[in-house]
C-alpha positions in Angstrom: 39.7 -33.5 -4.7 37.6 -31.4 -2.3 36.3 -32.7 1.0 32.9 -31.3 1.8 32.0 -30.7 5.4 28.3 -30.5 6.3 27.8 -27.6 8.7 24.4 -27.6 10.4 22.6 -24.3 10.0 22.5 -21.9 12.9 19.0 -21.7 14.3 17.2 -19.3 16.4 13.7 -19.7 17.8 11.7 -16.6 17.2 8.1 -15.6 17.8 6.2 -15.2 14.5 2.9 -13.4 14.5 0.6 -13.7 11.5 -2.2 -11.3 10.3 -4.5 -11.9 7.4 -6.3 -8.9 6.0 -9.0 -9.2 3.3 -11.0 -6.6 1.3 -14.6 -7.1 2.4 -17.2 -7.6 -0.4 -14.6 -7.8 -3.1 -16.7 -10.2 -5.2 -19.6 -7.7 -5.2 -17.1 -4.9 -6.1 -15.7 -7.0 -8.9 -19.2 -7.3 -10.4 -19.7 -3.5 -10.3 -16.4 -2.4 -11.8 -14.5 -2.9 -15.1 -11.4 -5.2 -14.6 -9.1 -2.2 -15.0 -11.0 -0.2 -12.4 -11.0 -3.2 -10.0 -7.3 -3.7 -10.5 -6.7 0.0 -9.7 -8.9 -0.2 -6.6 -7.1 -3.3 -5.3 -3.7 -1.8 -5.9 -4.7 1.3 -4.0 -5.9 -0.9 -1.2 -2.7 -2.9 -1.2 -0.6 0.3 -1.3 -2.4 1.8 1.7 -2.0 -1.4 3.6 1.7 -1.8 2.7 2.4 1.7 4.2 0.8 0.8 7.5 2.4 -2.6 7.6 5.9 -1.1 6.9 5.4 1.4 9.7 5.0 -1.5 12.2 7.9 -3.6 10.7 5.6 -6.2 9.1 6.4 -8.3 6.1 3.8 -9.0 3.4 4.0 -12.5 2.0 3.2 -12.8 -1.7 -0.2 -11.1 -2.3 -3.2 -13.4 -2.4 -5.6 -11.6 -4.7 -7.2 -9.0 -2.6 -6.0 -10.6 0.7 -2.8 -9.8 2.5 -0.8 -12.3 4.6 1.4 -10.4 6.9 4.2 -11.7 9.1 5.6 -9.9 12.2 8.9 -11.3 13.3 9.9 -12.5 9.8 12.1 -12.3 7.8 14.0 -10.4 10.5 13.8 -12.0 13.9 12.3 -9.8 16.6 14.3 -9.9 19.8 12.1 -8.5 22.6 15.1 -7.0 24.4 15.8 -4.8 21.4 12.4 -3.6 20.3 8.7 -4.3 20.5 7.9 -8.0 20.1 5.8 -9.0 17.1 2.5 -9.5 18.9 2.7 -6.0 20.4 3.0 -4.5 16.8 0.1 -6.5 15.4 -2.7 -4.8 17.2 -1.7 -1.3 16.3 -1.0 -2.4 12.8 -4.5 -3.9 12.5 -6.0 -0.7 13.8 -3.9 1.3 11.3 -5.1 -0.9 8.5 -8.7 -0.4 9.4 -8.2 3.3 9.5 -6.3 3.4 6.2 -8.9 1.5 4.2 
């Protein structure tokens, strides 16, 4: 018989920064386009955003329609001594998103 030993998980407190990005007037856009055209437009928007977010080491949570929930400092912890902390990456990323879209 095996004896199971419960080992507490190793924990590390990290700073998590969250950004939400949404496509403005998407409801109006949806009323003007065919569903296939809307899907293509939203995918192009998501692709452009994903490139910018990756450049700043962000992580996109599951897509929320035309919105993006982005984490900085997750799933890889950001150790300030090693590289730019998450909050310092969020502002340039937000500016990059605005420029890309």
